[in-house]
C-alpha beads as a LAMMPS data file, in Angstrom:
LAMMPS data file: protein, C-alpha beads

420 atoms
419 bonds

1 atom types
1 bond types

-500.0 500.0 xlo xhi
-500.0 500.0 ylo yhi
-500.0 500.0 zlo zhi

Masses

1 110.0

Atoms # bond

1 1 1 -137.082 -139.707 377.573
2 1 1 -138.295 -138.420 374.241
3 1 1 -137.358 -134.757 373.831
4 1 1 -138.084 -134.477 370.114
5 1 1 -141.235 -136.228 368.816
6 1 1 -140.666 -138.852 366.151
7 1 1 -143.233 -138.502 363.331
8 1 1 -143.770 -140.123 360.012
9 1 1 -142.995 -138.287 356.692
10 1 1 -146.753 -138.197 355.819
11 1 1 -147.475 -136.309 359.103
12 1 1 -145.127 -133.398 358.366
13 1 1 -147.772 -131.170 356.568
14 1 1 -149.844 -131.018 359.744
15 1 1 -147.045 -129.297 361.532
16 1 1 -147.557 -126.144 359.419
17 1 1 -149.150 -123.406 361.531
18 1 1 -150.214 -119.819 360.636
19 1 1 -147.543 -117.102 361.336
20 1 1 -150.221 -114.981 363.062
21 1 1 -153.049 -116.241 365.156
22 1 1 -156.447 -114.543 364.858
23 1 1 -156.673 -113.773 368.597
24 1 1 -153.314 -111.984 368.583
25 1 1 -154.347 -110.014 365.500
26 1 1 -157.448 -108.824 367.420
27 1 1 -155.277 -107.814 370.347
28 1 1 -152.782 -105.969 368.141
29 1 1 -155.617 -104.215 366.396
30 1 1 -156.927 -102.655 369.539
31 1 1 -153.421 -101.350 370.386
32 1 1 -152.897 -99.861 366.932
33 1 1 -156.286 -98.214 366.798
34 1 1 -155.435 -96.500 370.072
35 1 1 -151.971 -95.441 368.914
36 1 1 -153.447 -94.070 365.672
37 1 1 -156.206 -92.052 367.583
38 1 1 -154.226 -90.893 370.592
39 1 1 -150.634 -90.677 369.440
40 1 1 -147.956 -90.106 372.121
41 1 1 -150.483 -90.434 374.995
42 1 1 -151.282 -93.994 373.945
43 1 1 -147.646 -94.864 373.223
44 1 1 -146.494 -93.587 376.621
45 1 1 -149.324 -95.390 378.330
46 1 1 -148.383 -98.717 376.836
47 1 1 -144.652 -98.070 377.413
48 1 1 -145.421 -97.509 381.188
49 1 1 -147.863 -100.476 381.330
50 1 1 -145.259 -102.858 379.937
51 1 1 -142.464 -101.404 382.083
52 1 1 -140.336 -100.087 379.190
53 1 1 -139.825 -96.659 380.524
54 1 1 -141.043 -94.536 383.489
55 1 1 -143.254 -91.471 383.194
56 1 1 -140.370 -89.102 383.516
57 1 1 -138.090 -90.912 381.050
58 1 1 -137.928 -90.082 377.327
59 1 1 -139.378 -92.501 374.782
60 1 1 -137.229 -91.129 371.959
61 1 1 -133.511 -90.860 372.135
62 1 1 -131.035 -89.192 369.702
63 1 1 -127.492 -89.751 368.479
64 1 1 -125.834 -88.567 371.685
65 1 1 -127.472 -91.265 373.871
66 1 1 -126.411 -93.951 371.424
67 1 1 -122.873 -92.526 371.284
68 1 1 -122.628 -92.468 375.048
69 1 1 -123.752 -96.141 375.309
70 1 1 -121.151 -96.986 372.645
71 1 1 -118.390 -95.189 374.509
72 1 1 -119.162 -96.912 377.800
73 1 1 -119.612 -100.407 376.466
74 1 1 -117.067 -103.068 377.326
75 1 1 -114.295 -102.625 374.724
76 1 1 -114.093 -106.206 373.699
77 1 1 -117.915 -106.320 373.310
78 1 1 -117.824 -103.141 371.262
79 1 1 -115.010 -104.565 369.032
80 1 1 -117.015 -107.795 368.359
81 1 1 -120.062 -105.650 367.284
82 1 1 -117.807 -103.498 365.112
83 1 1 -116.441 -106.513 363.347
84 1 1 -119.834 -108.086 362.863
85 1 1 -121.115 -104.694 361.608
86 1 1 -118.359 -104.566 358.950
87 1 1 -119.168 -108.082 357.707
88 1 1 -122.909 -107.321 357.506
89 1 1 -122.124 -103.993 355.722
90 1 1 -119.831 -105.518 353.103
91 1 1 -122.510 -108.136 352.229
92 1 1 -125.295 -105.579 352.049
93 1 1 -123.209 -103.229 349.908
94 1 1 -122.362 -106.147 347.575
95 1 1 -126.047 -106.864 347.289
96 1 1 -126.797 -103.250 346.599
97 1 1 -124.178 -102.960 343.819
98 1 1 -125.689 -106.060 342.167
99 1 1 -128.922 -104.218 341.588
100 1 1 -128.455 -101.979 338.667
101 1 1 -130.515 -99.377 336.801
102 1 1 -131.971 -100.437 333.384
103 1 1 -132.212 -98.683 330.073
104 1 1 -133.502 -100.483 326.904
105 1 1 -134.792 -99.552 323.582
106 1 1 -138.523 -99.577 322.836
107 1 1 -140.373 -98.553 319.681
108 1 1 -139.749 -94.874 319.240
109 1 1 -137.741 -94.357 322.353
110 1 1 -136.354 -95.874 325.479
111 1 1 -137.678 -97.367 328.734
112 1 1 -136.069 -98.630 331.849
113 1 1 -136.012 -98.409 335.615
114 1 1 -134.219 -96.385 338.338
115 1 1 -133.532 -97.589 341.729
116 1 1 -134.644 -95.365 344.562
117 1 1 -134.266 -96.138 348.370
118 1 1 -137.114 -95.208 350.675
119 1 1 -136.330 -92.185 352.772
120 1 1 -137.137 -93.440 356.182
121 1 1 -136.583 -96.949 357.620
122 1 1 -137.939 -98.261 360.911
123 1 1 -135.841 -101.065 362.321
124 1 1 -137.299 -103.226 365.187
125 1 1 -135.058 -105.376 367.454
126 1 1 -136.701 -107.552 370.093
127 1 1 -135.466 -107.595 373.661
128 1 1 -137.351 -110.334 375.516
129 1 1 -135.207 -112.348 377.791
130 1 1 -132.036 -110.698 376.444
131 1 1 -131.439 -107.619 374.209
132 1 1 -130.428 -108.582 370.627
133 1 1 -127.889 -106.166 369.251
134 1 1 -127.333 -108.412 366.308
135 1 1 -130.941 -107.561 365.126
136 1 1 -130.121 -103.850 365.475
137 1 1 -127.094 -104.372 363.232
138 1 1 -128.883 -106.550 360.779
139 1 1 -131.699 -104.097 360.139
140 1 1 -129.980 -100.729 360.620
141 1 1 -126.929 -101.448 358.538
142 1 1 -128.943 -102.965 355.711
143 1 1 -131.194 -99.841 355.585
144 1 1 -128.055 -97.580 355.413
145 1 1 -126.495 -99.746 352.665
146 1 1 -129.716 -99.389 350.717
147 1 1 -129.317 -95.545 350.898
148 1 1 -132.057 -94.584 353.435
149 1 1 -131.567 -91.100 354.747
150 1 1 -133.197 -91.741 358.083
151 1 1 -132.863 -94.916 360.196
152 1 1 -134.915 -95.360 363.376
153 1 1 -134.314 -98.199 365.785
154 1 1 -137.019 -99.422 368.160
155 1 1 -136.218 -101.788 370.901
156 1 1 -137.936 -102.114 374.372
157 1 1 -135.918 -100.963 377.381
158 1 1 -133.112 -99.238 375.384
159 1 1 -130.340 -101.474 376.747
160 1 1 -126.816 -100.160 376.623
161 1 1 -125.792 -102.766 374.111
162 1 1 -128.725 -102.120 371.818
163 1 1 -128.093 -98.360 371.956
164 1 1 -124.328 -99.060 371.160
165 1 1 -125.312 -101.279 368.254
166 1 1 -127.685 -98.567 367.009
167 1 1 -124.773 -96.081 367.064
168 1 1 -122.602 -98.503 365.070
169 1 1 -125.426 -98.978 362.579
170 1 1 -125.707 -95.230 362.047
171 1 1 -129.162 -94.714 363.511
172 1 1 -130.671 -91.270 363.776
173 1 1 -133.329 -91.952 366.518
174 1 1 -134.002 -94.681 368.947
175 1 1 -137.493 -95.530 370.307
176 1 1 -137.255 -97.075 373.770
177 1 1 -140.439 -99.149 373.225
178 1 1 -141.443 -102.480 371.734
179 1 1 -144.423 -104.503 370.854
180 1 1 -147.415 -103.552 368.727
181 1 1 -147.303 -99.889 370.000
182 1 1 -143.781 -99.564 368.651
183 1 1 -144.898 -100.700 365.218
184 1 1 -147.831 -98.293 365.498
185 1 1 -145.517 -95.453 366.408
186 1 1 -143.280 -96.134 363.380
187 1 1 -146.168 -96.637 361.072
188 1 1 -148.305 -93.657 362.075
189 1 1 -145.830 -91.194 363.673
190 1 1 -146.658 -89.018 366.674
191 1 1 -145.880 -85.613 368.029
192 1 1 -142.212 -84.674 366.980
193 1 1 -141.795 -88.133 365.397
194 1 1 -142.107 -88.600 361.642
195 1 1 -143.601 -91.936 360.496
196 1 1 -141.348 -94.439 358.660
197 1 1 -141.693 -95.650 355.061
198 1 1 -140.613 -99.228 355.781
199 1 1 -140.591 -101.268 359.003
200 1 1 -138.252 -104.301 359.201
201 1 1 -137.011 -106.674 361.812
202 1 1 -138.225 -109.679 363.826
203 1 1 -140.409 -109.620 366.961
204 1 1 -142.890 -111.489 369.049
205 1 1 -146.443 -112.462 367.992
206 1 1 -147.820 -108.995 368.684
207 1 1 -145.090 -107.264 366.742
208 1 1 -145.769 -109.628 363.778
209 1 1 -149.466 -109.167 363.943
210 1 1 -149.027 -105.327 364.082
211 1 1 -146.792 -105.396 361.019
212 1 1 -149.478 -107.329 359.129
213 1 1 -152.104 -104.792 360.157
214 1 1 -150.028 -101.694 359.246
215 1 1 -148.866 -103.120 355.891
216 1 1 -151.446 -101.098 354.009
217 1 1 -149.931 -97.839 355.132
218 1 1 -146.217 -98.685 355.420
219 1 1 -143.905 -101.217 353.794
220 1 1 -142.900 -104.271 355.778
221 1 1 -140.168 -106.831 355.205
222 1 1 -142.037 -110.004 356.134
223 1 1 -144.155 -111.597 358.829
224 1 1 -141.609 -113.479 360.970
225 1 1 -143.057 -115.819 363.524
226 1 1 -141.277 -118.177 365.938
227 1 1 -137.696 -119.034 364.789
228 1 1 -137.055 -122.397 363.086
229 1 1 -134.173 -124.748 362.278
230 1 1 -134.417 -127.771 360.045
231 1 1 -131.381 -130.020 359.710
232 1 1 -131.185 -132.485 356.742
233 1 1 -128.714 -135.122 357.863
234 1 1 -127.472 -138.626 356.697
235 1 1 -125.400 -141.202 358.572
236 1 1 -122.196 -139.179 358.137
237 1 1 -123.558 -136.420 360.560
238 1 1 -122.163 -136.229 364.007
239 1 1 -124.912 -136.663 366.552
240 1 1 -123.232 -134.265 369.012
241 1 1 -123.136 -131.569 366.333
242 1 1 -126.809 -132.165 365.493
243 1 1 -127.780 -131.798 369.038
244 1 1 -125.734 -128.679 369.596
245 1 1 -127.262 -126.996 366.645
246 1 1 -130.827 -127.968 367.505
247 1 1 -130.234 -126.708 371.129
248 1 1 -128.819 -123.404 369.736
249 1 1 -132.160 -122.929 368.072
250 1 1 -134.241 -124.149 370.953
251 1 1 -132.688 -121.649 373.426
252 1 1 -134.056 -118.712 371.419
253 1 1 -137.385 -118.933 373.256
254 1 1 -140.027 -121.396 374.220
255 1 1 -141.785 -120.995 370.796
256 1 1 -138.718 -121.936 368.747
257 1 1 -138.991 -124.954 366.446
258 1 1 -136.061 -127.338 366.020
259 1 1 -136.452 -130.113 363.458
260 1 1 -134.164 -133.076 362.374
261 1 1 -134.965 -134.783 359.004
262 1 1 -132.536 -137.669 358.608
263 1 1 -131.948 -140.813 356.448
264 1 1 -130.182 -142.482 359.414
265 1 1 -132.739 -144.453 361.515
266 1 1 -130.508 -144.525 364.632
267 1 1 -130.526 -140.774 364.774
268 1 1 -134.086 -140.843 366.070
269 1 1 -132.957 -142.575 369.233
270 1 1 -129.422 -141.310 369.716
271 1 1 -130.426 -137.742 369.349
272 1 1 -132.664 -137.959 372.404
273 1 1 -129.835 -139.104 374.552
274 1 1 -127.383 -136.589 373.239
275 1 1 -129.856 -133.677 373.703
276 1 1 -130.470 -134.797 377.350
277 1 1 -126.696 -134.923 377.900
278 1 1 -126.121 -131.465 376.581
279 1 1 -129.030 -129.946 378.384
280 1 1 -127.436 -131.021 381.597
281 1 1 -124.787 -128.243 381.250
282 1 1 -126.776 -125.760 379.306
283 1 1 -127.668 -122.480 381.242
284 1 1 -130.704 -121.982 379.042
285 1 1 -131.851 -125.573 379.461
286 1 1 -135.329 -124.608 380.809
287 1 1 -136.195 -122.530 377.668
288 1 1 -134.557 -125.048 375.331
289 1 1 -136.372 -128.098 376.869
290 1 1 -139.724 -126.445 376.254
291 1 1 -138.855 -125.570 372.655
292 1 1 -137.775 -129.060 371.831
293 1 1 -141.413 -130.024 372.400
294 1 1 -142.321 -127.909 369.404
295 1 1 -139.955 -129.818 367.193
296 1 1 -139.639 -133.320 365.871
297 1 1 -137.583 -135.975 364.100
298 1 1 -138.410 -137.565 360.766
299 1 1 -136.654 -140.562 359.343
300 1 1 -136.639 -140.698 355.594
301 1 1 -135.813 -143.377 353.052
302 1 1 -133.589 -141.149 350.953
303 1 1 -132.183 -137.699 350.726
304 1 1 -134.680 -136.643 348.028
305 1 1 -137.501 -137.457 350.507
306 1 1 -135.787 -135.291 353.124
307 1 1 -135.518 -132.435 350.583
308 1 1 -139.237 -132.829 349.765
309 1 1 -140.233 -132.608 353.456
310 1 1 -137.987 -129.542 353.828
311 1 1 -139.567 -127.853 350.903
312 1 1 -143.007 -128.594 352.339
313 1 1 -142.007 -126.870 355.631
314 1 1 -139.993 -124.057 353.902
315 1 1 -138.000 -123.525 357.033
316 1 1 -136.409 -120.257 358.220
317 1 1 -132.957 -121.817 358.565
318 1 1 -131.900 -125.017 356.757
319 1 1 -128.628 -126.796 357.688
320 1 1 -127.492 -129.534 355.363
321 1 1 -125.089 -131.983 356.990
322 1 1 -124.608 -134.801 354.469
323 1 1 -121.868 -136.346 352.469
324 1 1 -122.557 -134.235 349.361
325 1 1 -124.055 -131.152 351.043
326 1 1 -123.552 -128.864 347.997
327 1 1 -125.436 -131.266 345.650
328 1 1 -128.259 -131.580 348.208
329 1 1 -128.424 -127.748 348.610
330 1 1 -128.767 -127.349 344.868
331 1 1 -132.004 -129.342 344.916
332 1 1 -133.670 -127.325 347.674
333 1 1 -136.337 -124.846 346.616
334 1 1 -137.868 -123.331 349.745
335 1 1 -135.802 -122.090 352.625
336 1 1 -135.025 -118.667 354.225
337 1 1 -131.336 -119.279 354.603
338 1 1 -129.290 -122.333 353.675
339 1 1 -126.155 -123.478 355.668
340 1 1 -124.124 -125.932 353.572
341 1 1 -121.866 -128.584 355.179
342 1 1 -121.012 -129.658 358.659
343 1 1 -118.745 -126.702 359.280
344 1 1 -121.399 -124.172 358.519
345 1 1 -123.188 -123.639 361.837
346 1 1 -126.408 -121.633 361.554
347 1 1 -125.270 -119.444 364.518
348 1 1 -122.608 -118.001 362.105
349 1 1 -125.620 -116.422 360.244
350 1 1 -127.089 -115.246 363.471
351 1 1 -124.068 -113.195 364.421
352 1 1 -122.959 -111.633 361.216
353 1 1 -120.854 -113.642 358.917
354 1 1 -122.563 -111.594 356.217
355 1 1 -126.051 -112.505 355.036
356 1 1 -128.896 -111.182 356.982
357 1 1 -130.382 -113.199 359.849
358 1 1 -133.936 -111.814 359.497
359 1 1 -135.610 -114.563 357.519
360 1 1 -139.117 -115.695 356.741
361 1 1 -140.750 -118.280 358.934
362 1 1 -143.975 -120.436 359.145
363 1 1 -143.598 -121.672 355.575
364 1 1 -143.520 -118.248 354.054
365 1 1 -140.100 -118.991 352.485
366 1 1 -142.091 -120.459 349.706
367 1 1 -142.715 -116.952 348.490
368 1 1 -140.544 -114.621 350.652
369 1 1 -136.924 -113.829 350.860
370 1 1 -134.950 -112.787 353.877
371 1 1 -134.284 -109.238 354.789
372 1 1 -131.860 -107.425 352.317
373 1 1 -131.365 -104.070 350.711
374 1 1 -134.271 -104.671 348.245
375 1 1 -136.741 -104.289 351.104
376 1 1 -135.676 -100.665 351.272
377 1 1 -135.489 -100.045 347.529
378 1 1 -138.056 -99.222 344.899
379 1 1 -137.562 -100.016 341.220
380 1 1 -139.201 -97.034 339.379
381 1 1 -139.974 -97.555 335.783
382 1 1 -139.842 -94.799 333.129
383 1 1 -140.656 -94.425 329.390
384 1 1 -139.557 -91.743 326.926
385 1 1 -140.794 -91.614 323.323
386 1 1 -138.539 -89.534 321.065
387 1 1 -139.577 -90.706 317.577
388 1 1 -143.470 -90.933 317.273
389 1 1 -143.344 -92.446 313.838
390 1 1 -141.452 -95.395 315.183
391 1 1 -144.118 -95.783 317.817
392 1 1 -146.951 -95.830 315.386
393 1 1 -147.533 -99.671 315.503
394 1 1 -147.668 -99.536 319.372
395 1 1 -150.255 -96.586 319.242
396 1 1 -152.423 -98.665 316.885
397 1 1 -152.244 -101.595 319.236
398 1 1 -152.968 -99.310 322.137
399 1 1 -156.057 -97.986 320.468
400 1 1 -157.376 -101.346 319.505
401 1 1 -156.967 -102.796 323.006
402 1 1 -158.558 -99.678 324.501
403 1 1 -161.658 -100.290 322.293
404 1 1 -161.777 -103.946 323.373
405 1 1 -161.919 -102.837 326.930
406 1 1 -164.459 -100.066 326.276
407 1 1 -162.068 -97.359 327.362
408 1 1 -162.615 -94.743 324.698
409 1 1 -160.730 -91.968 326.471
410 1 1 -157.620 -94.196 326.372
411 1 1 -158.142 -94.663 322.677
412 1 1 -158.461 -90.896 322.062
413 1 1 -155.335 -90.243 324.267
414 1 1 -153.247 -92.532 322.031
415 1 1 -154.907 -91.133 318.906
416 1 1 -153.655 -87.654 319.660
417 1 1 -150.087 -89.014 319.490
418 1 1 -150.766 -90.780 316.167
419 1 1 -149.450 -89.300 312.951
420 1 1 -151.908 -88.050 310.384

Bonds

1 1 1 2
2 1 2 3
3 1 3 4
4 1 4 5
5 1 5 6
6 1 6 7
7 1 7 8
8 1 8 9
9 1 9 10
10 1 10 11
11 1 11 12
12 1 12 13
13 1 13 14
14 1 14 15
15 1 15 16
16 1 16 17
17 1 17 18
18 1 18 19
19 1 19 20
20 1 20 21
21 1 21 22
22 1 22 23
23 1 23 24
24 1 24 25
25 1 25 26
26 1 26 27
27 1 27 28
28 1 28 29
29 1 29 30
30 1 30 31
31 1 31 32
32 1 32 33
33 1 33 34
34 1 34 35
35 1 35 36
36 1 36 37
37 1 37 38
38 1 38 39
39 1 39 40
40 1 40 41
41 1 41 42
42 1 42 43
43 1 43 44
44 1 44 45
45 1 45 46
46 1 46 47
47 1 47 48
48 1 48 49
49 1 49 50
50 1 50 51
51 1 51 52
52 1 52 53
53 1 53 54
54 1 54 55
55 1 55 56
56 1 56 57
57 1 57 58
58 1 58 59
59 1 59 60
60 1 60 61
61 1 61 62
62 1 62 63
63 1 63 64
64 1 64 65
65 1 65 66
66 1 66 67
67 1 67 68
68 1 68 69
69 1 69 70
70 1 70 71
71 1 71 72
72 1 72 73
73 1 73 74
74 1 74 75
75 1 75 76
76 1 76 77
77 1 77 78
78 1 78 79
79 1 79 80
80 1 80 81
81 1 81 82
82 1 82 83
83 1 83 84
84 1 84 85
85 1 85 86
86 1 86 87
87 1 87 88
88 1 88 89
89 1 89 90
90 1 90 91
91 1 91 92
92 1 92 93
93 1 93 94
94 1 94 95
95 1 95 96
96 1 96 97
97 1 97 98
98 1 98 99
99 1 99 100
100 1 100 101
101 1 101 102
102 1 102 103
103 1 103 104
104 1 104 105
105 1 105 106
106 1 106 107
107 1 107 108
108 1 108 109
109 1 109 110
110 1 110 111
111 1 111 112
112 1 112 113
113 1 113 114
114 1 114 115
115 1 115 116
116 1 116 117
117 1 117 118
118 1 118 119
119 1 119 120
120 1 120 121
121 1 121 122
122 1 122 123
123 1 123 124
124 1 124 125
125 1 125 126
126 1 126 127
127 1 127 128
128 1 128 129
129 1 129 130
130 1 130 131
131 1 131 132
132 1 132 133
133 1 133 134
134 1 134 135
135 1 135 136
136 1 136 137
137 1 137 138
138 1 138 139
139 1 139 140
140 1 140 141
141 1 141 142
142 1 142 143
143 1 143 144
144 1 144 145
145 1 145 146
146 1 146 147
147 1 147 148
148 1 148 149
149 1 149 150
150 1 150 151
151 1 151 152
152 1 152 153
153 1 153 154
154 1 154 155
155 1 155 156
156 1 156 157
157 1 157 158
158 1 158 159
159 1 159 160
160 1 160 161
161 1 161 162
162 1 162 163
163 1 163 164
164 1 164 165
165 1 165 166
166 1 166 167
167 1 167 168
168 1 168 169
169 1 169 170
170 1 170 171
171 1 171 172
172 1 172 173
173 1 173 174
174 1 174 175
175 1 175 176
176 1 176 177
177 1 177 178
178 1 178 179
179 1 179 180
180 1 180 181
181 1 181 182
182 1 182 183
183 1 183 184
184 1 184 185
185 1 185 186
186 1 186 187
187 1 187 188
188 1 188 189
189 1 189 190
190 1 190 191
191 1 191 192
192 1 192 193
193 1 193 194
194 1 194 195
195 1 195 196
196 1 196 197
197 1 197 198
198 1 198 199
199 1 199 200
200 1 200 201
201 1 201 202
202 1 202 203
203 1 203 204
204 1 204 205
205 1 205 206
206 1 206 207
207 1 207 208
208 1 208 209
209 1 209 210
210 1 210 211
211 1 211 212
212 1 212 213
213 1 213 214
214 1 214 215
215 1 215 216
216 1 216 217
217 1 217 218
218 1 218 219
219 1 219 220
220 1 220 221
221 1 221 222
222 1 222 223
223 1 223 224
224 1 224 225
225 1 225 226
226 1 226 227
227 1 227 228
228 1 228 229
229 1 229 230
230 1 230 231
231 1 231 232
232 1 232 233
233 1 233 234
234 1 234 235
235 1 235 236
236 1 236 237
237 1 237 238
238 1 238 239
239 1 239 240
240 1 240 241
241 1 241 242
242 1 242 243
243 1 243 244
244 1 244 245
245 1 245 246
246 1 246 247
247 1 247 248
248 1 248 249
249 1 249 250
250 1 250 251
251 1 251 252
252 1 252 253
253 1 253 254
254 1 254 255
255 1 255 256
256 1 256 257
257 1 257 258
258 1 258 259
259 1 259 260
260 1 260 261
261 1 261 262
262 1 262 263
263 1 263 264
264 1 264 265
265 1 265 266
266 1 266 267
267 1 267 268
268 1 268 269
269 1 269 270
270 1 270 271
271 1 271 272
272 1 272 273
273 1 273 274
274 1 274 275
275 1 275 276
276 1 276 277
277 1 277 278
278 1 278 279
279 1 279 280
280 1 280 281
281 1 281 282
282 1 282 283
283 1 283 284
284 1 284 285
285 1 285 286
286 1 286 287
287 1 287 288
288 1 288 289
289 1 289 290
290 1 290 291
291 1 291 292
292 1 292 293
293 1 293 294
294 1 294 295
295 1 295 296
296 1 296 297
297 1 297 298
298 1 298 299
299 1 299 300
300 1 300 301
301 1 301 302
302 1 302 303
303 1 303 304
304 1 304 305
305 1 305 306
306 1 306 307
307 1 307 308
308 1 308 309
309 1 309 310
310 1 310 311
311 1 311 312
312 1 312 313
313 1 313 314
314 1 314 315
315 1 315 316
316 1 316 317
317 1 317 318
318 1 318 319
319 1 319 320
320 1 320 321
321 1 321 322
322 1 322 323
323 1 323 324
324 1 324 325
325 1 325 326
326 1 326 327
327 1 327 328
328 1 328 329
329 1 329 330
330 1 330 331
331 1 331 332
332 1 332 333
333 1 333 334
334 1 334 335
335 1 335 336
336 1 336 337
337 1 337 338
338 1 338 339
339 1 339 340
340 1 340 341
341 1 341 342
342 1 342 343
343 1 343 344
344 1 344 345
345 1 345 346
346 1 346 347
347 1 347 348
348 1 348 349
349 1 349 350
350 1 350 351
351 1 351 352
352 1 352 353
353 1 353 354
354 1 354 355
355 1 355 356
356 1 356 357
357 1 357 358
358 1 358 359
359 1 359 360
360 1 360 361
361 1 361 362
362 1 362 363
363 1 363 364
364 1 364 365
365 1 365 366
366 1 366 367
367 1 367 368
368 1 368 369
369 1 369 370
370 1 370 371
371 1 371 372
372 1 372 373
373 1 373 374
374 1 374 375
375 1 375 376
376 1 376 377
377 1 377 378
378 1 378 379
379 1 379 380
380 1 380 381
381 1 381 382
382 1 382 383
383 1 383 384
384 1 384 385
385 1 385 386
386 1 386 387
387 1 387 388
388 1 388 389
389 1 389 390
390 1 390 391
391 1 391 392
392 1 392 393
393 1 393 394
394 1 394 395
395 1 395 396
396 1 396 397
397 1 397 398
398 1 398 399
399 1 399 400
400 1 400 401
401 1 401 402
402 1 402 403
403 1 403 404
404 1 404 405
405 1 405 406
406 1 406 407
407 1 407 408
408 1 408 409
409 1 409 410
410 1 410 411
411 1 411 412
412 1 412 413
413 1 413 414
414 1 414 415
415 1 415 416
416 1 416 417
417 1 417 418
418 1 418 419
419 1 419 420
């Protein structure tokens, strides 16, 4: 039985699909319009409709509820989350420290930039079949490392493990809702809840559509669609490892996209048998089997062709399992996150070895980066002129260019600074 379609290299470009479909955008727009007009009434109505909380339950929780969930969580689970949080935090802080203010000389003075965090971060964590505390950590900790004063976590159902992770991440507030109405709540605010400045985190199609629609009034990290894994392999790659990694991606949800691009022709056949064998003992086999139908295998003539295919797809996650994985990785241009060598399982990135697991999908890694502290930062430029005489040539150029553009008030403004 063929679980992964086998396609030709020249068919790959057809597999690219938009991150957000028009019909989902239309549905999300209806929800957001109602949230903007009706505020808490609309939010509570959707929360009850989708079974997120009952009429007598709070939608917004504070630090005490998060602390209580943390205190009552299984100690071993709590310790694992704490260790993951520490690794995520150390990486995010290192990123933040790598971004420095700038001061340089310009004619007559100095210019530069300062680095300012946004005040309020909204961090979304999905909870479809299972809660995802890892997404709570990835978003909340990164926002704190960037310097945000206020961190809000939104996750439908407010599971104990999500609340505990929010406590570890240092969240101030927890919205017990999800979907497009949660994005609307964070973008527009409602009674007793201040809107956020940036919204980050992965979610389903309606969450992604809502983020696109609110991006004119609030910052967003990216539009993240169904999760993707592309593996570049050669004949040195172990088929059992390839299958295990593809299934780890496929079990995310039925929309996940697992892809194998290989220079070994026998992989196209052997991977099918190995996937079937591993599915036989996988508790999430029903979900993974459906997701495998979204993916495919491509057999290439050479590694350079495999890299070209990968760059065309610009996958969210790219594993490289080849003899010289480092050299192959150095040639890759487009990928959200790169996992180099057979020991580097993509799942290590999922659960907090350091770099963030919120990554661009749907080919957007051609121009987007994964979530990091920069999504919560603003580089604000400044100029100071101390010596007008040294600035005279720039003033002359400014007046001339202003005249070229027909902006005479600009010319006169510069002229007032010019020396007689």
